[in-house]
TORZAMI-246683 format. One record per residue (C-alpha): residue number from 1; residue in three letters; x, y, z. Coordinates in steps of 0.02 Angstrom, whole numbers, plus 50000, padded with zeros to 5 digits. Layout:
% residues N
+-----+--------+-------+-------+-------+
! num ! residu !    px !    py !    pz !
+-----+--------+-------+-------+-------+
! NUM !    ALA !     X !     Y !     Z !
...
+-----+--------+-------+-------+-------+
//
This chain:
% residues 160
+-----+--------+-------+-------+-------+
! num ! residu !    px !    py !    pz !
+-----+--------+-------+-------+-------+
!   1 !    MET ! 50004 ! 50006 ! 49993 !
!   2 !    ALA ! 50060 ! 50175 ! 49966 !
!   3 !    GLY ! 50038 ! 50341 ! 50016 !
!   4 !    TYR ! 49967 ! 50477 ! 49892 !
!   5 !    GLY ! 50117 ! 50568 ! 49776 !
!   6 !    ASP ! 50299 ! 50504 ! 49798 !
!   7 !    ASP ! 50446 ! 50559 ! 49911 !
!   8 !    THR ! 50540 ! 50681 ! 49787 !
!   9 !    THR ! 50336 ! 50792 ! 49770 !
!  10 !    PHE ! 50330 ! 50761 ! 49976 !
!  11 !    ALA ! 50507 ! 50861 ! 49976 !
!  12 !    ALA ! 50466 ! 51002 ! 49849 !
!  13 !    TRP ! 50293 ! 51012 ! 49932 !
!  14 !    LEU ! 50362 ! 51039 ! 50105 !
!  15 !    THR ! 50505 ! 51177 ! 50038 !
!  16 !    ALA ! 50384 ! 51283 ! 49963 !
!  17 !    ASN ! 50286 ! 51273 ! 50109 !
!  18 !    GLY ! 50435 ! 51318 ! 50221 !
!  19 !    TYR ! 50425 ! 51167 ! 50324 !
!  20 !    SER ! 50567 ! 51022 ! 50355 !
!  21 !    LEU ! 50551 ! 50854 ! 50428 !
!  22 !    PRO ! 50627 ! 50830 ! 50610 !
!  23 !    ALA ! 50792 ! 50740 ! 50623 !
!  24 !    GLY ! 50793 ! 50582 ! 50626 !
!  25 !    GLY ! 50605 ! 50562 ! 50592 !
!  26 !    LEU ! 50540 ! 50417 ! 50519 !
!  27 !    ASP ! 50542 ! 50413 ! 50314 !
!  28 !    PRO ! 50463 ! 50509 ! 50186 !
!  29 !    ALA ! 50356 ! 50358 ! 50130 !
!  30 !    VAL ! 50327 ! 50308 ! 50301 !
!  31 !    LEU ! 50243 ! 50472 ! 50348 !
!  32 !    ARG ! 50139 ! 50501 ! 50163 !
!  33 !    GLN ! 50069 ! 50316 ! 50201 !
!  34 !    ARG ! 50014 ! 50361 ! 50358 !
!  35 !    GLY ! 49957 ! 50557 ! 50273 !
!  36 !    SER ! 49859 ! 50458 ! 50150 !
!  37 !    VAL ! 49773 ! 50328 ! 50283 !
!  38 !    TYR ! 49699 ! 50472 ! 50392 !
!  39 !    LEU ! 49636 ! 50555 ! 50250 !
!  40 !    ASP ! 49556 ! 50420 ! 50182 !
!  41 !    GLY ! 49473 ! 50351 ! 50346 !
!  42 !    LEU ! 49426 ! 50537 ! 50376 !
!  43 !    TYR ! 49363 ! 50595 ! 50219 !
!  44 !    GLY ! 49336 ! 50443 ! 50102 !
!  45 !    ASP ! 49147 ! 50433 ! 50129 !
!  46 !    ARG ! 49125 ! 50615 ! 50085 !
!  47 !    PHE ! 49225 ! 50597 ! 49935 !
!  48 !    PRO ! 49096 ! 50612 ! 49788 !
!  49 !    GLY ! 49087 ! 50438 ! 49688 !
!  50 !    VAL ! 49143 ! 50279 ! 49728 !
!  51 !    PRO ! 49317 ! 50211 ! 49702 !
!  52 !    THR ! 49380 ! 50133 ! 49523 !
!  53 !    GLY ! 49442 ! 49981 ! 49582 !
!  54 !    GLY ! 49302 ! 49947 ! 49719 !
!  55 !    LEU ! 49316 ! 49888 ! 49878 !
!  56 !    GLU ! 49495 ! 49807 ! 49867 !
!  57 !    GLN ! 49561 ! 49971 ! 49787 !
!  58 !    ASP ! 49692 ! 50022 ! 49936 !
!  59 !    ARG ! 49685 ! 50212 ! 49925 !
!  60 !    ALA ! 49515 ! 50319 ! 49904 !
!  61 !    TRP ! 49559 ! 50412 ! 49753 !
!  62 !    PRO ! 49547 ! 50359 ! 49608 !
!  63 !    ARG ! 49364 ! 50367 ! 49582 !
!  64 !    THR ! 49229 ! 50363 ! 49471 !
!  65 !    GLY ! 49102 ! 50466 ! 49439 !
!  66 !    ALA ! 49176 ! 50603 ! 49547 !
!  67 !    GLU ! 49152 ! 50776 ! 49510 !
!  68 !    ASP ! 49205 ! 50931 ! 49635 !
!  69 !    VAL ! 49082 ! 51060 ! 49674 !
!  70 !    TYR ! 49072 ! 51168 ! 49525 !
!  71 !    GLY ! 49026 ! 51022 ! 49427 !
!  72 !    ASN ! 49192 ! 50985 ! 49353 !
!  73 !    ALA ! 49205 ! 50787 ! 49316 !
!  74 !    ILE ! 49385 ! 50703 ! 49388 !
!  75 !    ALA ! 49432 ! 50581 ! 49277 !
!  76 !    ALA ! 49421 ! 50392 ! 49329 !
!  77 !    ASN ! 49598 ! 50372 ! 49342 !
!  78 !    ALA ! 49662 ! 50546 ! 49444 !
!  79 !    ILE ! 49702 ! 50574 ! 49612 !
!  80 !    PRO ! 49667 ! 50777 ! 49619 !
!  81 !    THR ! 49826 ! 50876 ! 49669 !
!  82 !    ARG ! 49705 ! 50933 ! 49828 !
!  83 !    VAL ! 49680 ! 50765 ! 49888 !
!  84 !    VAL ! 49902 ! 50720 ! 49857 !
!  85 !    HIS ! 49923 ! 50908 ! 49975 !
!  86 !    ALA ! 49809 ! 50854 ! 50123 !
!  87 !    SER ! 49900 ! 50689 ! 50131 !
!  88 !    TYR ! 50063 ! 50785 ! 50146 !
!  89 !    GLU ! 49984 ! 50889 ! 50260 !
!  90 !    ALA ! 49929 ! 50759 ! 50380 !
!  91 !    ALA ! 50107 ! 50667 ! 50335 !
!  92 !    TYR ! 50183 ! 50847 ! 50398 !
!  93 !    LEU ! 50089 ! 50856 ! 50565 !
!  94 !    ASP ! 50107 ! 50662 ! 50584 !
!  95 !    ALA ! 50321 ! 50694 ! 50571 !
!  96 !    VAL ! 50300 ! 50846 ! 50672 !
!  97 !    LYS ! 50195 ! 50780 ! 50816 !
!  98 !    PRO ! 50204 ! 50595 ! 50801 !
!  99 !    GLY ! 50046 ! 50494 ! 50847 !
! 100 !    ILE ! 49912 ! 50648 ! 50808 !
! 101 !    LEU ! 49839 ! 50557 ! 50669 !
! 102 !    SER ! 49780 ! 50437 ! 50791 !
! 103 !    THR ! 49671 ! 50447 ! 50942 !
! 104 !    THR ! 49631 ! 50283 ! 51057 !
! 105 !    TYR ! 49479 ! 50327 ! 51162 !
! 106 !    THR ! 49363 ! 50243 ! 51274 !
! 107 !    PRO ! 49184 ! 50336 ! 51227 !
! 108 !    ALA ! 49108 ! 50292 ! 51409 !
! 109 !    GLN ! 49245 ! 50393 ! 51487 !
! 110 !    GLN ! 49214 ! 50564 ! 51380 !
! 111 !    LYS ! 49141 ! 50699 ! 51485 !
! 112 !    VAL ! 49061 ! 50871 ! 51441 !
! 113 !    LEU ! 49101 ! 51021 ! 51582 !
! 114 !    THR ! 48965 ! 51161 ! 51577 !
! 115 !    GLU ! 49008 ! 51232 ! 51723 !
! 116 !    VAL ! 49169 ! 51286 ! 51825 !
! 117 !    LYS ! 49161 ! 51389 ! 51981 !
! 118 !    GLY ! 48983 ! 51455 ! 51963 !
! 119 !    ILE ! 49024 ! 51497 ! 51766 !
! 120 !    LYS ! 48909 ! 51399 ! 51644 !
! 121 !    TRP ! 48923 ! 51403 ! 51487 !
! 122 !    THR ! 48837 ! 51296 ! 51322 !
! 123 !    VAL ! 48923 ! 51226 ! 51185 !
! 124 !    VAL ! 48832 ! 51239 ! 51002 !
! 125 !    GLY ! 48866 ! 51107 ! 50857 !
! 126 !    GLU ! 48941 ! 50997 ! 50983 !
! 127 !    SER ! 49005 ! 50857 ! 50901 !
! 128 !    LYS ! 48993 ! 50659 ! 50979 !
! 129 !    GLY ! 49057 ! 50495 ! 50950 !
! 130 !    ALA ! 49213 ! 50455 ! 50860 !
! 131 !    GLN ! 49227 ! 50606 ! 50757 !
! 132 !    SER ! 49246 ! 50727 ! 50899 !
! 133 !    ALA ! 49405 ! 50623 ! 50972 !
! 134 !    VAL ! 49505 ! 50654 ! 50781 !
! 135 !    MET ! 49621 ! 50782 ! 50752 !
! 136 !    VAL ! 49540 ! 50883 ! 50618 !
! 137 !    SER ! 49673 ! 51027 ! 50510 !
! 138 !    THR ! 49571 ! 51179 ! 50444 !
! 139 !    LYS ! 49713 ! 51194 ! 50307 !
! 140 !    ILE ! 49666 ! 51003 ! 50253 !
! 141 !    GLU ! 49471 ! 51033 ! 50277 !
! 142 !    GLY ! 49490 ! 51197 ! 50173 !
! 143 !    LEU ! 49607 ! 51093 ! 50024 !
! 144 !    LEU ! 49477 ! 50945 ! 50007 !
! 145 !    ALA ! 49319 ! 51090 ! 50036 !
! 146 !    PRO ! 49294 ! 51098 ! 49853 !
! 147 !    LEU ! 49311 ! 50901 ! 49844 !
! 148 !    THR ! 49177 ! 50853 ! 49989 !
! 149 !    GLY ! 49071 ! 51002 ! 49982 !
! 150 !    THR ! 49092 ! 51032 ! 50162 !
! 151 !    SER ! 49203 ! 51134 ! 50283 !
! 152 !    LEU ! 49235 ! 51145 ! 50444 !
! 153 !    LEU ! 49092 ! 51237 ! 50566 !
! 154 !    LEU ! 49214 ! 51275 ! 50742 !
! 155 !    PRO ! 49087 ! 51261 ! 50883 !
! 156 !    ALA ! 49032 ! 51407 ! 50954 !
! 157 !    ILE ! 49047 ! 51427 ! 51123 !
! 158 !    LEU ! 48921 ! 51541 ! 51248 !
! 159 !    VAL ! 48937 ! 51606 ! 51407 !
! 160 !    VAL ! 48777 ! 51629 ! 51497 !
+-----+--------+-------+-------+-------+
//
């Protein structure tokens, strides 16, 4: 299973974005794989179309019947540059903070704080379940918005 893109393009993307991988860190191919797994796991069901190779396809892309939010068809053998760049961003995030893309939690142990020292507040738009425990990057959300048709809506906190 290979991550999106390649090591040479990943290195050029890092440089173009002013990033550098930590010395002694993981191999770029491993980071790309982690970034791609994260991307497919979190966004795969929101991507348009269906995997061209069906269930046995390693990655979520390429896809058949896919188009962007503007109505432009995406070739059944294409992997959008936005997907590759989003996977690079995820790979970089995992390089600088290993494990950030993978969260383990026990749902029954999650708590919602509603009052501290007499100050009460309500969280509006609170997410629940596994999605609420997953790291979300606004850069990745922005890159993928023209494909997923969604954007990150940060919950608002109201003090009452």
